[in-house]
C-alpha positions in Angstrom: 214.4 176.7 144.6 211.8 178.8 142.8 209.1 180.0 145.2 206.4 178.6 142.9 207.4 175.1 143.8 207.3 175.5 147.6 204.4 174.7 149.9 203.2 177.6 151.9 201.2 175.6 154.5 201.5 172.1 155.8 198.8 169.7 154.7 196.0 169.0 157.2 196.8 165.8 159.0 193.1 164.8 159.2 192.5 165.1 155.5 192.1 161.6 153.9 194.5 160.8 151.0 194.7 158.0 148.5 197.7 155.6 148.6 199.8 156.3 145.5 199.9 153.6 142.8 203.1 151.9 142.4 204.7 152.4 138.9 205.3 149.0 137.3 203.0 147.4 139.8 201.0 144.2 139.3 198.5 143.7 136.6 195.8 141.6 138.4 193.4 139.8 136.2 190.8 137.0 136.7 191.3 133.6 135.1 188.4 134.4 132.7 189.9 137.8 131.7 193.3 136.1 131.1 191.7 133.5 128.9 189.9 136.2 126.9 193.1 138.1 126.3 195.0 135.0 125.4 192.2 133.9 123.0 192.3 137.3 121.3 196.1 137.1 120.9 196.1 133.6 119.5 193.2 134.5 117.1 195.2 137.5 115.8 198.3 135.4 115.3 196.7 132.3 113.9 193.8 133.7 111.9 193.5 137.4 111.4 197.2 138.2 110.6 197.7 135.4 108.0 194.5 136.5 106.1 195.7 140.1 105.9 199.2 139.0 104.8 197.7 137.0 102.0 195.5 139.9 100.9 198.5 142.3 101.0 200.6 139.8 99.0 197.8 139.5 96.4 197.3 143.3 96.2 201.1 143.8 95.8 201.2 141.4 92.9 198.7 143.5 91.0 201.2 146.2 90.2 201.2 149.9 91.1 201.0 150.0 94.9 200.6 153.8 95.2 196.9 153.8 94.2 196.1 150.2 95.2 193.4 150.5 97.9 193.6 146.8 98.9 197.4 147.1 99.4 197.2 150.4 101.3 194.4 149.3 103.6 196.0 145.9 104.1 199.3 147.4 105.2 197.5 149.7 107.5 195.5 146.9 109.0 198.6 144.7 109.4 200.3 147.5 111.4 197.2 147.7 113.6 197.2 143.9 114.2 200.9 143.9 115.0 200.5 146.8 117.4 197.6 144.9 119.2 199.7 141.7 119.3 202.6 143.6 121.0 200.2 145.1 123.4 198.5 141.9 124.3 201.8 140.1 124.6 203.1 142.7 127.1 199.9 142.7 129.1 199.9 138.9 129.4 203.5 138.8 130.4 202.9 141.0 133.4 199.5 139.6 134.3 199.1 138.2 137.7 196.1 135.8 137.6 194.0 136.0 140.8 191.0 133.8 141.2 188.4 135.6 143.2 186.5 132.3 143.9 189.1 131.5 146.6 187.5 134.2 148.8 183.9 132.8 148.3 181.9 133.2 151.5 184.1 135.9 153.0 182.8 139.4 153.9 186.0 141.3 153.2 186.5 143.1 149.9 189.3 141.8 147.7 190.0 141.6 144.0 187.1 140.1 142.1 184.5 140.9 144.7 181.0 142.2 143.8 180.3 144.9 146.4 177.0 146.5 147.2 177.3 149.8 148.9 175.4 152.9 149.7 176.7 156.5 149.7 176.0 159.1 152.3 172.9 160.3 150.3 171.4 156.7 150.5 172.0 155.9 146.8 172.8 152.2 146.4 175.1 150.7 143.9 176.8 147.4 143.1 180.2 147.0 141.4 182.5 144.1 140.6 186.2 144.9 141.1 188.2 143.4 138.1 191.5 143.9 136.3 192.4 146.9 134.2 192.1 145.0 130.9 188.8 143.4 131.7 186.6 145.9 133.5 183.6 147.2 131.7 181.7 150.1 133.4 178.6 149.5 131.3 178.3 146.1 133.1 179.0 147.5 136.6 182.6 146.4 136.5 185.4 148.7 137.8 189.1 148.4 137.7 190.9 147.6 140.9 192.9 150.8 140.6 189.8 153.0 140.3 189.2 155.4 143.2 186.0 153.6 144.3 187.7 150.2 144.2 190.7 151.5 146.1 188.4 152.9 148.8 186.5 149.7 149.1 189.4 147.2 149.1 190.0 145.4 152.4 186.8 146.8 154.0 184.2 144.5 155.4 180.4 144.4 155.4 179.2 147.2 157.7 182.3 149.3 157.3 182.2 152.9 156.2 185.0 154.1 153.9 185.9 157.5 152.6 185.9 158.2 148.9 187.8 161.2 147.7 185.9 163.0 144.9 186.4 166.4 143.2 183.5 167.7 145.3 184.8 166.5 148.6 184.8 163.3 150.6 181.9 160.8 150.2 181.2 158.2 152.8 180.4 154.7 151.4 178.9 152.0 153.6 179.6 148.4 152.5 176.3 146.5 152.5 177.2 143.2 150.9 180.3 141.4 149.5 179.9 138.4 147.1 182.4 136.2 145.2 181.8 133.7 142.4 181.5 130.0 143.3 184.7 128.0 143.0 185.0 126.2 139.7 186.9 122.9 140.0 188.1 123.3 136.4 190.0 126.5 137.3 192.4 124.6 139.6 194.0 122.9 136.6 193.9 125.7 134.1 197.0 127.6 135.1 
């Protein structure tokens, strides 16, 4: 074996590490996130795509397609829609719907929790741990596979967890854990 690919020293046993992500693992999503993706998929199939197909058909009937902007744009938009439909279909097929409301009242961090924490410098933050396809960082939402979420998962109020950063290890203290109230309508949705 080439010497460039060998490790000269053993890793320090006390050094914290992240658990590796499992390839082909689960795609957790909340019921609301699942409903949004499903709505987008059905809207593309039932509304958006038929309108573009009609526009392309009309543009093609006008003759020369090489310089027909409506035809060229329509075909391009149709490819974009079809690509998005394939993506959404695959994401929904592997989605594992997890309702965070079942944990309401608990103090342990699971998927769907809103967690308030303070770092070792005293800065306080609050994040909601959601699925990959629904998290929006501008709204304080993070994906469950993000480093912060992975550090916080399974901790409890009062626990201190280590967060690996490019600048070293940060200590986060869990201050509060909150879950949405159970919605009786969610029990019969899926």
